[in-house]
KEGUTI-107892 format. One line per field, with one value per atom (N, C-alpha, C): x, y, z. Coordinates in Angstrom, 3 decimals. Each point is the difference from the previous one (the first is absolute). Example, Ala and Ser with C-alpha at 12.3 -4.5 7.8 and 13.67 -1.06 7.14 Angstrom:
<drenkols>
px: 13.190|-0.890|0.900|-0.350|0.820|-0.770
py: -5.690|1.190|1.200|1.050|1.190|1.090
pz: 7.800|0.000|0.000|-0.720|0.060|0.730
</drenkols>
This chain:
<drenkols>
px: 130.482|1.408|-0.303|0.320|-0.215|0.950|0.152|0.939|0.549|1.293|0.381|1.758|0.703|1.263|-0.185|0.570|-0.144|1.225|1.176|0.775|0.150|-1.029|-0.520|-1.710|-0.539|-1.220|-0.077|-0.457|-0.523|-0.931|-0.115|-1.343|-0.837|0.880|-0.431|-1.256|-0.596|-1.116|0.223|1.438|0.359|0.588|0.062|0.668|-1.525|-0.822|-1.513|-0.870|0.380|-0.465|0.541|1.470|1.034|-0.576|-0.270|-0.468|-1.112|-0.928|-1.410|0.122|0.395|0.316|0.707|0.874|0.831|-1.017|-1.225|-0.852|-0.859|-0.422|-0.663|-0.989|-0.085|-1.032|0.511|-0.003|0.429|-0.605|-1.157|-0.971|0.028|0.496|0.229|1.327|-0.074|1.274|-0.437|1.369|-0.001|0.331|-0.810|0.301|0.417|0.940|0.569|-0.712|-0.187|-0.305|0.561|0.909|0.186|0.481|-0.653|0.465|-0.851|-1.147|-0.956|0.167|0.201|0.200|-1.355|-0.854|-1.134|-0.262|-0.408|-0.142|-1.306|0.564|-1.269|0.147|-1.219|0.215|-0.938|-0.329|-0.585|0.570|-0.880|0.574|0.703|0.786|0.632|-0.520|-1.381|-1.046|-0.887|-0.260|-1.339|0.387|1.092|0.907|-1.533|0.286|-0.520|0.725|-0.243|0.704|-0.310|1.083|-0.009|0.415|1.212|0.385|1.071|0.367|1.167|0.785|1.142|0.852|0.439|-0.315|0.320|1.241|1.524|0.787|-0.277|0.156|-0.208|1.670|0.712|1.504|0.972|0.829|1.439|-0.412|-0.552|-0.035|-1.488|-0.830|-1.096|-1.099|-1.243|-0.902|-1.192|-1.088|-1.291|-0.743|-0.617|-1.004|-1.387|-0.259|-1.623|-0.257|-1.422|-0.543|-1.067|-0.047|-0.946|-1.383|-1.369|-1.221|-0.611|-1.075|-0.385|0.050|-0.118|-0.071|1.604|0.789|1.491|0.182|-0.876|0.564|0.666|0.995|0.994|-0.139|0.025|-0.532|1.355|0.392|0.948|-0.341|0.929|0.179|0.178|0.369|0.687|1.092|0.683|1.637|1.085|1.083|0.928|1.147|1.411|0.783|1.226|1.001|0.945|-0.916|0.284|-0.916|0.189|1.171|0.040|-0.977|-0.284|-0.804|-1.480|-0.085|-1.403|-0.298|0.612|0.234|-0.666|0.952|-0.431|-1.282|-0.565|-1.069|-1.120|0.152|-0.800|-0.563|1.169|-0.202|-0.625|0.420|-0.588|-1.452|-0.185|-1.232|-0.950|0.072|-0.734|0.543|-0.005|0.399|-1.107|-0.947|-1.159|-0.196|0.729|0.129|1.352|0.317|1.066|-0.541|-1.029|-0.707|-0.069|-0.131|0.117|-1.762|-0.209|-1.551|-0.070|-1.316|-0.129|-1.314
py: -206.109|0.651|1.725|0.233|1.326|0.859|1.347|0.895|0.313|-0.151|0.086|0.823|-0.248|0.525|1.298|0.736|1.694|0.920|-1.298|0.720|-0.274|-0.864|-0.500|0.767|0.424|0.329|1.880|0.217|1.813|0.310|1.189|0.492|0.777|-0.297|0.912|-0.777|0.794|-0.803|-1.208|0.200|-1.557|-0.765|0.256|-1.078|-0.720|0.992|-0.708|-0.757|0.498|-0.933|-1.297|0.044|-1.391|-0.770|0.547|-0.851|-0.704|0.855|-0.821|-0.984|0.499|-0.897|-1.428|0.350|-1.138|-0.955|0.281|-0.870|-0.358|0.412|-0.807|1.220|1.250|1.160|0.614|-0.907|0.689|1.258|-0.067|1.136|1.215|-0.132|1.552|0.622|1.308|0.892|1.229|0.507|1.470|1.069|0.722|1.635|1.081|0.575|0.477|1.768|0.469|1.617|0.785|0.724|0.350|-1.260|0.178|-1.199|-0.874|-0.210|-1.128|-0.729|-1.840|-0.704|-0.703|0.011|-0.332|-1.408|-0.947|-1.228|-0.037|-0.231|0.066|-1.228|-0.013|-0.944|0.629|-0.947|0.533|0.829|1.313|0.330|1.447|0.435|1.156|1.393|-0.255|1.492|-0.069|-1.507|-0.065|-1.149|0.538|-1.045|-0.335|-1.223|-0.997|-0.026|1.110|0.381|-1.308|-0.696|-0.782|0.170|0.678|0.034|1.222|0.532|1.173|-0.191|0.600|0.191|1.477|0.375|1.845|-0.030|0.410|0.078|1.306|-0.512|0.800|0.825|-1.148|0.359|-0.647|0.253|-0.744|-1.540|-0.527|-1.794|-0.161|0.866|-0.322|0.577|-1.181|0.068|-0.136|0.434|-0.419|-0.430|-1.400|-0.739|0.518|0.238|0.414|-0.762|-0.412|-0.836|0.866|-0.355|0.726|-1.073|0.857|-0.596|-0.196|-0.415|-0.012|0.840|1.283|1.147|0.544|-0.789|0.615|1.197|0.179|0.674|-0.754|0.701|-0.894|0.358|-0.844|-0.175|-0.475|0.372|-0.503|-1.805|-0.359|-1.609|0.043|0.919|0.071|-0.473|0.009|-0.731|0.913|0.239|0.654|-0.764|-0.116|-0.891|0.548|-0.796|0.324|-0.577|0.388|-0.898|-1.254|-0.870|-1.303|-0.717|0.324|-0.432|0.305|1.312|0.235|-0.903|-0.620|-0.507|-1.236|-0.231|-1.760|0.046|0.886|0.100|0.240|0.835|0.255|-1.228|-0.844|-1.388|-1.046|-0.112|-1.027|0.227|1.529|-0.090|0.639|0.839|0.662|-0.341|-1.110|-0.615|0.414|-0.208|0.369|1.309|0.598|1.500|-0.117|-0.663|-0.054|-0.840|-0.443|-0.849|0.544|-0.381|0.647|0.015|1.542|0.097|0.066|-0.937|0.286|0.513
pz: 33.422|0.225|0.272|1.476|0.277|-0.130|-0.261|-0.311|1.199|0.358|1.125|-0.084|-1.179|-0.470|-0.610|1.369|-0.176|-0.989|-0.494|-0.397|-1.649|-0.395|-1.256|-0.385|0.949|-0.105|-0.068|-0.914|-0.263|0.242|0.788|0.342|-1.216|-1.112|-1.008|-0.884|-1.031|-0.491|-0.630|-0.733|-0.325|0.310|1.375|1.381|0.306|0.295|0.306|-0.746|-1.174|-1.313|-0.381|0.341|-0.526|1.539|1.255|1.182|-0.490|-0.536|-0.347|-1.211|-1.045|-0.929|0.361|0.876|0.412|0.535|1.093|0.751|-0.993|-1.337|-0.644|-0.764|0.649|-0.456|-1.693|-0.786|-1.355|-0.290|0.031|-0.707|0.694|1.125|0.705|-0.581|0.345|-0.087|1.103|0.021|1.394|-0.493|0.246|-0.441|1.332|-0.452|1.200|-0.459|1.062|-0.082|1.341|0.040|1.590|0.862|0.973|1.166|0.188|-1.388|-0.295|-1.018|0.300|-0.770|-0.406|-0.773|-0.736|-0.582|0.513|-0.551|-1.032|-1.479|-0.564|-1.356|-0.471|-1.574|-0.985|-0.639|-1.537|-0.413|-1.452|-0.472|0.424|-0.412|0.687|-0.402|-1.045|0.264|1.122|0.265|0.812|0.852|0.898|1.071|0.996|0.486|1.402|0.766|1.245|1.295|1.003|0.723|0.609|1.008|0.652|1.432|-0.219|1.118|-0.215|1.210|-0.029|1.050|0.099|1.463|-0.068|1.022|-0.429|1.063|0.666|1.450|0.953|0.882|-0.095|0.702|-1.125|0.262|-0.889|-0.069|0.945|0.184|0.275|-0.002|0.194|-0.640|-0.419|-1.235|0.490|-0.375|0.308|-1.157|0.054|-0.923|-0.323|-0.942|-0.732|-0.483|0.050|-1.294|-0.790|-1.015|-0.738|-0.124|0.050|-0.089|-1.425|-0.459|-1.503|-0.933|0.820|-0.694|-0.171|0.553|0.170|0.761|1.321|1.124|0.967|0.346|1.284|0.786|1.020|1.438|0.921|1.043|1.006|0.128|-0.167|0.777|1.455|0.611|1.480|0.259|-1.190|0.008|-0.326|1.029|-0.506|0.553|-0.820|0.123|-1.303|-0.025|-1.298|-0.983|-1.116|-1.451|-0.266|0.107|-0.030|1.140|0.977|0.839|-0.245|-0.855|0.040|-1.690|-0.566|-1.325|0.122|0.935|0.543|0.877|0.628|0.545|-1.217|-0.538|-1.070|-0.838|-0.425|-0.733|0.887|1.448|0.480|0.762|0.305|0.839|-0.603|-1.241|-0.907|-1.639|-0.269|-1.202|-1.113|0.607|-0.591|-0.776|0.395|-0.505|-1.206|0.087|-0.987|-1.443|-0.022|-0.891|-1.161|-1.478|-1.278|0.211|-0.639|-0.438|-1.179|-0.525|-1.429|0.003
</drenkols>
């Protein structure tokens, strides 16, 4: 099920986290810091970074994906957040898998 309903979807950390959990990624949480939403898992003290969305304009976001050391690189995608979350799940789903 793709995220398309903007009236119910909020770009806040809670809204993005709910969208991920609704799609089965219950191990993930989203942390907000300024205009950046970081998708992570693991303990609060030592989180595993998976991806992040950086807001560039009111409606446009950039998707970045973390490497195995937790450093972020641009995925080369810029769009509204629901489209980026759908793309992240569809094309980069391996990034969101639990890390043990």
